C-alpha positions in Angstrom: 70.8 352.6 84.7 71.5 353.3 88.4 72.0 357.0 89.3 75.3 358.3 90.8 75.3 357.8 94.7 77.0 359.9 97.2 77.4 359.5 101.0 79.3 362.6 102.1 78.7 366.3 101.9 81.5 367.5 99.7 80.9 365.2 96.7 77.2 366.2 97.2 78.0 369.8 97.0 80.4 369.3 94.1 77.6 367.5 92.1 75.1 370.4 92.8 77.7 373.1 91.8 78.3 371.4 88.6 74.5 371.2 87.9 74.4 375.1 88.7 77.3 375.9 86.3 75.3 374.1 83.6 72.2 376.4 84.3 70.1 373.5 85.4 67.3 373.6 87.8 67.3 371.2 90.8 64.4 369.2 92.4 64.8 367.2 95.5 62.8 364.2 96.7 63.6 363.7 100.4 62.8 359.9 101.4 63.7 357.5 104.0 64.0 354.7 101.4 61.8 351.6 101.1 60.6 353.4 98.0 57.2 352.6 96.3 55.0 353.9 93.6 54.2 357.0 95.9 57.8 357.9 96.0 58.0 357.2 92.2 55.1 359.7 91.5 57.2 362.3 93.5 60.3 361.5 91.6 58.4 361.6 88.2 57.0 365.1 89.1 60.5 366.3 89.8 61.7 364.9 86.6 59.0 366.8 84.6 59.6 370.1 86.3 63.4 370.1 86.8 66.6 369.5 84.8 68.5 367.7 87.7 66.8 365.2 90.2 68.3 364.4 93.6 66.8 361.9 95.8 67.9 361.7 99.6 67.6 358.1 101.2 68.3 358.6 104.9 66.4 356.9 107.7 66.4 359.9 110.1 66.8 358.6 113.7 65.9 362.0 115.5 62.4 361.5 114.1 61.8 358.3 115.8 60.7 357.8 119.5 62.5 355.4 122.0 59.8 352.7 121.4 59.4 353.1 117.7 60.5 351.1 114.7 64.1 352.7 113.8 66.0 349.5 113.9 63.4 347.4 112.0 62.6 350.2 109.3 63.1 348.6 106.0 66.4 349.5 104.2 66.2 347.8 100.6 69.0 350.2 99.2 69.7 348.2 96.0 65.9 348.0 95.3 65.7 351.7 95.9 68.5 352.6 93.7 66.9 350.5 90.8 63.7 352.3 91.2 65.5 355.6 91.0 67.5 354.5 88.0 64.2 353.6 86.2 62.6 356.9 87.2 65.4 359.1 85.8 67.0 360.3 89.2 70.4 361.8 88.5 71.8 361.7 92.1 71.1 359.8 95.1 72.4 361.2 98.6 72.7 358.4 100.9 74.5 359.5 104.1 75.2 357.8 107.4 73.6 359.2 110.5 77.0 360.7 111.7 77.3 362.7 108.5 74.0 364.5 109.3 74.4 364.5 113.0 78.1 364.8 113.9 79.2 364.1 117.5 78.1 366.9 119.8 75.3 368.1 117.5 73.1 370.7 119.3 70.7 372.4 116.6 67.1 371.5 115.9 64.1 373.2 114.2 60.8 373.3 115.6 57.4 374.6 114.1 55.6 375.2 117.4 51.7 374.6 117.3 51.7 372.6 114.2 54.1 370.1 115.5 52.0 369.4 118.6 48.9 367.9 117.3 47.6 364.9 115.4 50.7 362.8 115.0 52.7 365.1 117.0 50.7 364.5 120.1 51.4 360.9 120.3 55.0 361.2 118.8 56.6 364.0 120.8 59.7 365.2 119.1 58.8 363.5 115.8 58.5 366.7 113.8 61.3 368.4 115.4 63.3 365.6 113.8 61.5 366.1 110.6 61.9 369.7 110.2 65.6 369.6 111.2 66.6 367.0 108.7 64.5 368.6 105.9 66.0 372.1 106.5 69.4 370.4 106.5 68.7 368.9 103.1 67.6 372.2 101.7 70.7 373.8 102.7 72.9 370.9 101.2 71.1 370.5 98.1 69.7 374.0 97.6 66.9 372.7 95.4 64.6 375.0 93.3 61.6 372.8 94.2 61.2 370.0 96.7 58.4 367.2 96.6 56.3 365.7 99.4 53.2 363.6 99.3 49.8 364.8 100.6 49.6 361.5 102.5 51.9 363.1 105.2 49.7 366.1 105.4 51.0 367.3 108.7 54.7 366.9 107.5 53.8 369.1 104.5 52.2 371.7 106.2 55.0 371.9 108.8 57.6 372.1 106.0 55.6 374.8 104.2 55.5 376.8 107.3 59.0 376.5 108.0 60.0 377.4 104.6 57.8 380.5 104.9 58.9 381.7 108.3 62.7 381.0 107.7 62.5 382.6 104.3 63.9 379.4 102.5 64.1 379.9 98.8 62.6 376.6 97.8 59.2 375.8 96.2 57.5 373.1 98.3 55.4 370.9 95.7 52.7 368.7 97.1 51.8 365.6 95.1 48.5 363.5 95.5 48.3 360.5 97.8 48.8 357.2 95.6 46.8 354.4 96.7 46.3 350.8 95.9 43.3 349.6 94.0 41.3 349.1 97.2 42.2 352.6 98.6 45.0 351.9 101.0 47.5 354.7 100.9 51.0 353.5 99.7 53.3 353.4 102.7 56.6 352.0 103.5 55.1 350.6 106.7 52.3 348.5 104.8 55.0 345.7 104.5 54.7 345.1 108.3 51.0 344.4 108.0 49.9 340.5 108.2 47.4 339.6 105.4 44.3 339.9 107.8 45.6 343.3 109.0 46.2 344.4 105.4 42.5 343.7 104.6 41.4 345.6 107.7 43.4 348.6 106.9 41.1 349.5 103.9 38.7 350.9 106.5 40.7 354.1 106.7 40.1 355.0 103.0 36.5 354.1 103.1 35.9 356.2 106.4 37.5 359.1 104.8 35.4 358.8 101.6 32.2 358.5 103.7 33.0 361.6 105.6 33.6 363.5 102.5 30.3 362.3 101.0 28.8 363.5 104.2 30.3 367.0 103.8 29.2 367.1 100.2 25.6 366.0 101.2 25.4 369.2 103.7 26.9 368.1 106.9 28.4 371.2 108.5 29.1 370.0 112.2 32.7 368.8 112.5 31.9 367.0 115.8 29.2 364.9 114.1 31.7 364.0 111.4 34.3 363.0 113.7 31.9 360.8 115.7 30.7 358.9 112.6 34.4 358.4 111.6 35.3 357.0 114.9 32.3 354.7 115.1 33.2 353.4 111.6 36.8 352.5 112.6 35.8 351.4 116.0 33.6 348.7 114.5 36.4 347.0 113.0 37.9 344.4 115.3 41.7 344.9 115.9 41.9 348.6 114.8 43.2 350.8 117.6 42.5 354.5 117.2 45.3 357.1 117.9 43.3 359.8 116.5 40.3 360.8 114.3 40.5 364.5 113.3 38.6 367.1 111.4 40.8 370.0 111.4 41.5 373.4 109.6 43.8 372.5 106.8 46.1 375.6 107.5 46.4 375.8 111.1 45.6 372.0 112.1 43.4 373.3 114.9 40.1 371.3 115.5 37.3 372.5 113.4 33.9 373.1 114.7 32.1 373.8 111.6 32.6 373.1 107.9 32.8 376.8 106.4 32.9 378.2 102.9 36.3 379.1 101.7 38.2 377.3 104.6 39.7 374.1 103.6 39.3 371.0 106.0 41.7 368.1 106.5 40.0 364.8 107.5 42.8 362.9 109.1 43.3 359.5 110.9 46.0 357.5 112.7 45.1 353.8 113.5 47.1 350.9 114.4 46.7 347.4 113.1 48.7 344.9 115.2 52.0 346.8 115.6 51.7 348.9 112.6 50.5 352.4 112.9 49.0 353.8 109.6 48.0 357.5 108.7 45.8 358.7 106.0 43.9 361.8 105.3 41.6 363.6 102.7 41.7 367.3 101.8 38.3 369.0 101.6 38.9 372.3 99.7 
């Protein structure tokens, strides 16, 4: 059974108000559509922990750069609604861009520092768009909890910091990365990969696992870990590295050493053909 679908703000608010009158808790899963089993895991977590589940499907134009894939980003709405129905979603919010950004829209949210490194260094303005649309969704849906995947680790950290700094009354729930059997992290952009590129892309997870084992084996020099990760990916023909990083998981600043009590994030962004993929592992 497909969930209810609304495209405008007023019916969204009316549905949320009705759920609140019934004393229901609300979980939100923000997405850009092209849903896969990673999104399903977020929806299922929201379903377990809340009475009423909202999924937003909105390809957010403000987080795409001028030469990025906004126009070709997949938009299989009927398939997405089918997945939402199977997973028990109550309401899908599917607005048009002009609903979220009316003419003469001027206000944006920035989380300085955290937005400027890793993906933010090569995608200027990306996380400004992410933070802005997420905060708008939080205001519109007013959820008790919102669900994000660990695969988008930098996004998660930015949302967490925004919620803390702006006193937003929502619990940010981070769910584990969902992977294919060969380790490739599920992503809507995996659909862009040609068969050969898809096989090569498994180097991302293998590289992360090797780095994790190196740390577990006693390696404490971050530069040495970064170098081995770079060499591992650089050996794959057709893999073009955007970044290889070993950073403090809280500040996203480059780590110099692996220290007890300081979680580390191993993070990668690599292009295969025209497709840019990201992945990461959190080392607690």
